[in-house]
Backbone as ProteinMPNN parsed JSONL, in Angstrom:
{"seq_chain_A": "XXXXXXXXXXXXXXXXXXXXXXXXXXXXXXXXXXXXXXXXXXXXXXXXXXXXXXXXXXXXXXXXXXXXXXXXXXXXXXXXXXXXXXXXXXXXXXXXXXXXXXXXXXXXXX", "coords_chain_A": {"N_chain_A": [[-1.302, -8.906, -15.939], [-0.495, -6.292, -13.726], [0.292, -3.028, -12.352], [1.403, -2.511, -8.934], [0.475, -1.594, -5.562], [2.3, 0.874, -3.733], [4.467, 2.635, -1.461], [5.536, 5.826, -1.726], [7.752, 8.521, -1.169], [6.501, 11.828, -1.012], [6.46, 15.237, -1.112], [4.878, 16.938, 1.543], [2.708, 15.18, 1.676], [0.633, 12.483, 2.817], [0.365, 9.033, 3.797], [-2.371, 7.053, 3.978], [-3.656, 4.412, 5.986], [-4.034, 1.182, 7.554], [-3.303, -0.091, 10.742], [-2.093, -3.054, 12.022], [-1.704, -5.312, 14.737], [0.59, -7.879, 15.068], [2.335, -11.078, 14.947], [5.638, -12.606, 14.609], [5.427, -15.059, 13.268], [3.072, -14.758, 11.749], [3.913, -12.607, 10.204], [5.814, -13.853, 8.596], [4.168, -15.433, 7.013], [2.817, -13.402, 5.654], [5.023, -12.35, 4.307], [5.501, -14.44, 2.448], [3.112, -14.312, 0.944], [3.335, -11.742, -0.143], [5.605, -11.93, -1.639], [8.07, -11.339, -0.505], [11.559, -11.264, 0.084], [11.686, -10.264, -2.54], [9.665, -9.211, -4.451], [8.15, -7.393, -2.805], [9.524, -5.658, 0.019], [10.217, -5.678, 3.501], [9.855, -2.703, 5.44], [10.631, -0.274, 7.865], [8.59, 2.198, 9.347], [7.456, 5.405, 10.58], [4.458, 6.066, 12.245], [1.502, 7.97, 12.604], [-1.237, 7.756, 14.605], [-4.854, 8.182, 14.465], [-5.6, 9.34, 16.892], [-3.43, 10.836, 17.504], [-1.269, 9.562, 18.633], [2.076, 8.472, 18.311], [3.763, 5.975, 16.556], [6.799, 4.42, 16.363], [8.079, 2.257, 15.124], [6.94, 0.696, 12.961], [6.156, -1.92, 10.782], [6.021, -2.023, 7.306], [5.309, -2.779, 3.86], [7.212, -2.289, 0.958], [7.704, -1.833, -2.557], [10.246, -3.867, -3.833], [13.692, -2.929, -4.307], [14.864, -3.879, -6.698], [12.656, -4.164, -8.295], [11.462, -1.758, -8.785], [10.261, 0.926, -10.842], [10.495, 3.888, -12.814], [8.346, 4.786, -14.2], [4.758, 5.052, -14.282], [2.825, 2.22, -13.689], [-0.118, 0.939, -14.56], [-2.584, -0.484, -12.408], [-4.526, -3.581, -12.386], [-8.105, -3.572, -12.866], [-9.396, -5.23, -11.052], [-7.507, -5.532, -8.937], [-7.23, -2.854, -8.082], [-9.865, -2.412, -7.238], [-9.975, -4.073, -4.97], [-8.286, -2.661, -3.259], [-9.715, -0.234, -3.03], [-12.13, -1.127, -1.863], [-11.126, -2.08, 0.574], [-10.203, 0.334, 1.668], [-12.643, 1.672, 2.024], [-13.952, -0.093, 3.798], [-12.363, 0.142, 6.08], [-12.694, 2.749, 6.817], [-11.157, 4.838, 5.69], [-10.212, 8.059, 4.343], [-12.571, 10.03, 2.396], [-11.383, 11.576, 0.47], [-9.085, 10.101, -0.203], [-10.322, 7.787, -1.215], [-11.712, 8.832, -3.434], [-9.506, 9.655, -4.933], [-8.268, 7.188, -5.42], [-10.274, 6.025, -6.97], [-10.022, 7.455, -9.288], [-7.784, 6.498, -10.443], [-6.171, 5.296, -13.291], [-6.684, 2.135, -14.901], [-5.294, -0.984, -16.073], [-7.185, -2.34, -17.534], [-8.807, -0.305, -18.403], [-7.39, 1.278, -20.063], [-6.508, 2.358, -23.358]], "CA_chain_A": [[-0.422, -8.384, -14.911], [-0.605, -4.85, -13.608], [1.088, -2.393, -11.318], [1.054, -2.819, -7.553], [0.507, -0.461, -4.634], [3.59, 1.133, -3.11], [4.58, 3.871, -0.688], [6.604, 6.658, -2.263], [7.788, 9.842, -0.545], [6.025, 12.954, -1.793], [6.462, 16.385, -0.2], [3.626, 17.395, 2.157], [1.631, 14.215, 1.478], [0.59, 11.421, 3.815], [-0.15, 7.745, 3.355], [-3.378, 6.523, 4.892], [-3.656, 2.961, 6.033], [-4.541, 0.488, 8.73], [-2.229, -0.717, 11.516], [-2.458, -4.312, 12.677], [-0.71, -5.909, 15.616], [0.761, -9.275, 14.66], [3.548, -11.721, 15.452], [6.611, -12.941, 13.564], [4.916, -16.172, 12.466], [2.142, -14.174, 10.781], [4.707, -11.792, 9.268], [6.434, -14.764, 7.62], [3.095, -15.799, 6.086], [2.627, -12.217, 4.809], [6.192, -12.325, 3.421], [5.257, -15.384, 1.353], [2.017, -13.774, 0.128], [3.788, -10.522, -0.821], [6.824, -12.177, -2.411], [9.219, -10.696, 0.151], [11.995, -9.883, -0.117], [11.946, -9.973, -3.952], [8.674, -8.277, -4.991], [8.052, -6.389, -1.744], [10.439, -5.869, 1.141], [9.799, -5.026, 4.75], [10.441, -1.397, 5.728], [10.133, 0.331, 9.106], [8.115, 3.568, 9.186], [6.823, 6.064, 11.726], [3.029, 6.212, 11.97], [0.704, 8.745, 13.547], [-2.606, 7.278, 14.664], [-5.857, 9.252, 14.453], [-5.635, 10.02, 18.19], [-2.185, 11.585, 17.654], [-0.206, 8.693, 19.124], [3.115, 8.155, 17.337], [4.383, 4.65, 16.615], [8.074, 4.64, 15.674], [8.72, 1.066, 14.578], [5.877, -0.053, 12.299], [6.612, -2.581, 9.559], [5.175, -1.982, 6.116], [5.958, -3.376, 2.698], [7.422, -1.42, -0.199], [8.205, -2.565, -3.714], [11.679, -4.117, -3.734], [14.543, -2.049, -5.121], [15.064, -4.455, -8.017], [11.376, -4.195, -9.02], [10.955, -0.395, -8.971], [10.383, 1.567, -12.146], [10.175, 5.315, -12.718], [7.083, 5.093, -14.877], [3.534, 4.533, -13.667], [2.275, 1.0, -14.277], [-1.514, 0.887, -14.113], [-3.026, -1.758, -11.833], [-5.744, -4.131, -12.982], [-9.329, -3.111, -12.204], [-9.669, -6.121, -9.916], [-6.578, -5.188, -7.867], [-7.61, -1.537, -7.578], [-11.127, -2.555, -6.509], [-9.658, -4.63, -3.648], [-7.747, -1.554, -2.458], [-10.817, 0.702, -2.764], [-13.048, -1.754, -0.893], [-10.432, -2.076, 1.867], [-10.211, 1.711, 2.169], [-14.009, 1.941, 2.497], [-14.222, -0.961, 4.957], [-11.616, 0.601, 7.252], [-13.007, 4.138, 7.119], [-10.175, 5.815, 5.235], [-10.861, 9.307, 3.928], [-13.247, 10.143, 1.099], [-10.388, 12.131, -0.454], [-8.284, 8.971, -0.679], [-11.169, 6.908, -2.022], [-11.915, 9.511, -4.726], [-8.22, 9.607, -5.646], [-8.115, 5.814, -5.896], [-11.257, 5.764, -8.022], [-9.575, 8.147, -10.494], [-6.575, 5.845, -10.94], [-6.393, 4.502, -14.494], [-6.36, 0.716, -14.762], [-4.869, -1.652, -17.314], [-8.387, -2.73, -18.254], [-9.497, 0.875, -18.926], [-6.509, 2.003, -20.987], [-6.644, 1.943, -24.763]], "C_chain_A": [[-0.548, -6.863, -14.898], [0.313, -4.333, -12.532], [0.569, -2.751, -9.933], [1.158, -1.566, -6.691], [1.893, -0.344, -4.003], [3.498, 2.422, -2.31], [5.779, 4.626, -1.237], [6.581, 8.008, -1.563], [7.313, 10.918, -1.512], [5.84, 14.109, -0.831], [5.048, 16.761, 0.244], [2.448, 16.453, 1.907], [1.716, 13.16, 2.571], [0.081, 10.145, 3.152], [-1.147, 7.279, 4.401], [-3.307, 5.009, 4.869], [-4.238, 2.45, 7.334], [-3.355, -0.171, 9.411], [-2.789, -1.949, 12.207], [-1.334, -4.725, 13.615], [-0.63, -7.386, 15.268], [2.043, -9.841, 15.258], [4.437, -12.139, 14.287], [6.144, -14.107, 12.698], [3.969, -15.664, 11.386], [2.893, -13.327, 9.76], [5.374, -12.679, 8.215], [5.406, -15.237, 6.594], [2.83, -14.632, 5.118], [3.796, -12.087, 3.836], [5.977, -13.23, 2.209], [4.205, -14.839, 0.394], [2.487, -12.588, -0.72], [5.072, -10.712, -1.628], [8.044, -11.503, -1.827], [10.358, -11.702, 0.281], [12.196, -9.489, -1.58], [10.976, -8.933, -4.513], [8.501, -7.098, -4.038], [9.122, -6.691, -0.707], [9.923, -5.119, 2.356], [10.567, -3.72, 4.939], [9.824, -0.886, 7.026], [9.753, 1.785, 8.835], [7.579, 4.093, 10.51], [5.382, 6.347, 11.33], [2.391, 7.077, 13.043], [-0.73, 8.235, 13.474], [-3.576, 8.456, 14.705], [-5.917, 10.019, 15.767], [-4.355, 10.802, 18.476], [-1.016, 10.759, 18.159], [0.779, 8.386, 18.0], [3.648, 6.753, 17.603], [5.644, 4.729, 15.761], [8.625, 3.444, 14.927], [7.688, 0.147, 13.924], [6.43, -0.646, 11.0], [5.568, -2.418, 8.467], [5.938, -2.657, 4.993], [6.046, -2.337, 1.593], [7.946, -2.268, -1.338], [9.724, -2.671, -3.592], [12.488, -3.275, -4.707], [14.734, -2.579, -6.538], [13.813, -4.475, -8.879], [10.819, -2.806, -9.312], [11.168, 0.088, -10.398], [9.985, 3.034, -11.984], [8.841, 5.653, -13.354], [5.908, 4.444, -14.14], [3.098, 3.278, -14.42], [0.873, 0.853, -13.706], [-1.837, -0.483, -13.514], [-4.2, -2.326, -12.636], [-6.94, -3.562, -12.227], [-9.601, -3.928, -10.95], [-8.8, -5.76, -8.706], [-6.959, -3.841, -7.236], [-8.914, -1.614, -6.786], [-10.921, -3.148, -5.117], [-9.144, -3.522, -2.734], [-8.857, -0.572, -2.08], [-11.769, 0.125, -1.725], [-12.421, -1.807, 0.496], [-10.426, -0.698, 2.486], [-11.582, 2.072, 2.728], [-14.295, 1.173, 3.784], [-13.563, -0.422, 6.23], [-11.772, 2.088, 7.524], [-11.939, 5.14, 6.725], [-10.906, 6.965, 4.553], [-11.528, 9.222, 2.555], [-12.281, 10.693, 0.048], [-9.543, 11.003, -1.039], [-9.1, 8.082, -1.606], [-11.434, 7.524, -3.392], [-10.644, 9.434, -5.577], [-7.98, 8.203, -6.214], [-9.041, 5.534, -7.073], [-10.884, 6.444, -9.343], [-8.327, 7.511, -11.106], [-6.88, 5.047, -12.2], [-5.994, 3.053, -14.263], [-5.938, 0.149, -16.114], [-6.087, -1.977, -18.177], [-9.075, -1.525, -18.901], [-8.647, 1.663, -19.919], [-6.706, 1.481, -22.401], [-5.31, 1.728, -25.403]], "O_chain_A": [[-0.69, -6.234, -15.946], [1.023, -5.097, -11.878], [-0.554, -3.23, -9.779], [1.84, -0.606, -7.047], [2.569, -1.346, -3.772], [2.558, 3.2, -2.47], [6.903, 4.125, -1.216], [5.511, 8.588, -1.377], [7.68, 10.915, -2.687], [5.134, 13.974, 0.169], [4.14, 16.885, -0.578], [1.299, 16.894, 1.926], [2.77, 12.975, 3.18], [-0.546, 10.179, 2.093], [-0.803, 7.127, 5.574], [-2.945, 4.403, 3.861], [-4.85, 3.191, 8.104], [-2.495, -0.748, 8.744], [-3.817, -1.894, 12.882], [-0.157, -4.513, 13.323], [-1.652, -8.067, 15.182], [2.751, -9.151, 15.991], [4.042, -12.041, 13.125], [6.441, -14.137, 11.503], [4.053, -16.092, 10.234], [2.548, -13.33, 8.579], [5.481, -12.28, 7.055], [5.744, -15.422, 5.424], [2.643, -14.842, 3.92], [3.594, -11.752, 2.668], [6.243, -12.829, 1.076], [4.38, -14.895, -0.824], [2.085, -12.447, -1.875], [5.571, -9.764, -2.232], [8.959, -11.132, -2.561], [10.119, -12.877, 0.562], [12.826, -8.465, -1.844], [11.407, -7.886, -4.998], [8.687, -5.945, -4.426], [9.571, -7.829, -0.571], [9.284, -4.073, 2.246], [11.759, -3.634, 4.643], [8.626, -1.05, 7.254], [10.494, 2.516, 8.177], [7.289, 3.33, 11.432], [5.111, 6.81, 10.222], [2.69, 6.945, 14.229], [-1.36, 8.275, 12.417], [-3.171, 9.592, 14.951], [-6.243, 11.206, 15.777], [-4.203, 11.368, 19.558], [0.125, 11.22, 18.115], [0.377, 8.079, 16.877], [3.945, 6.396, 18.743], [5.577, 5.062, 14.578], [9.568, 3.601, 14.151], [7.571, -1.026, 14.282], [7.089, 0.043, 10.222], [4.379, -2.65, 8.686], [7.088, -3.06, 5.168], [5.094, -1.605, 1.326], [8.565, -3.308, -1.11], [10.402, -1.689, -3.288], [12.022, -2.949, -5.799], [14.763, -1.795, -7.486], [13.891, -4.771, -10.072], [9.813, -2.68, -10.009], [12.129, -0.294, -11.066], [9.208, 3.367, -11.089], [8.267, 6.705, -13.07], [6.061, 3.424, -13.468], [3.015, 3.283, -15.648], [0.704, 0.664, -12.501], [-1.42, -1.514, -14.043], [-4.79, -1.631, -13.463], [-6.807, -3.121, -11.085], [-9.987, -3.386, -9.915], [-9.298, -5.69, -7.583], [-7.004, -3.71, -6.013], [-9.05, -0.943, -5.763], [-11.62, -2.767, -4.178], [-9.525, -3.453, -1.566], [-8.929, -0.128, -0.934], [-12.171, 0.831, -0.8], [-13.113, -1.6, 1.493], [-10.622, -0.558, 3.693], [-11.68, 2.702, 3.781], [-14.82, 1.735, 4.745], [-14.13, -0.515, 7.319], [-11.065, 2.638, 8.368], [-11.819, 6.189, 7.357], [-12.087, 6.849, 4.226], [-11.114, 8.458, 1.683], [-12.353, 10.32, -1.123], [-9.315, 10.963, -2.248], [-8.619, 7.673, -2.663], [-11.389, 6.824, -4.403], [-10.701, 9.18, -6.78], [-7.541, 8.056, -7.354], [-8.65, 4.89, -8.047], [-11.376, 6.052, -10.401], [-7.867, 7.937, -12.166], [-7.769, 4.196, -12.18], [-5.063, 2.778, -13.507], [-6.2, 0.742, -17.16], [-6.025, -1.897, -19.404], [-9.846, -1.694, -19.846], [-9.131, 2.606, -20.544], [-7.03, 0.312, -22.609], [-5.24, 1.377, -26.581]]}, "name": "protein", "num_of_chains": 1, "seq": "XXXXXXXXXXXXXXXXXXXXXXXXXXXXXXXXXXXXXXXXXXXXXXXXXXXXXXXXXXXXXXXXXXXXXXXXXXXXXXXXXXXXXXXXXXXXXXXXXXXXXXXXXXXXXX"}
């Protein structure tokens, strides 16, 4: 078991990602996959697309309040690799990919 990805506010930082259009039936399937509302919970965020368009009511998932911890929990190598491959596949920034690749994993810690 390892840590999971989350969105945390940090001054002057942004979160890169991918926006998908979906329906409520698909969202319920994602809820099951993500363990919502216990592990992750749905949260509404404002998103700026690459073309500058603002979307005010985008649903994302954040770690549930009862599951948060103040300390960093390293992810497994396998989990982190899925995130890195997704970032590459969707053309997210090299800066983000480098930052992800520097993340310590449970498998690499002594």
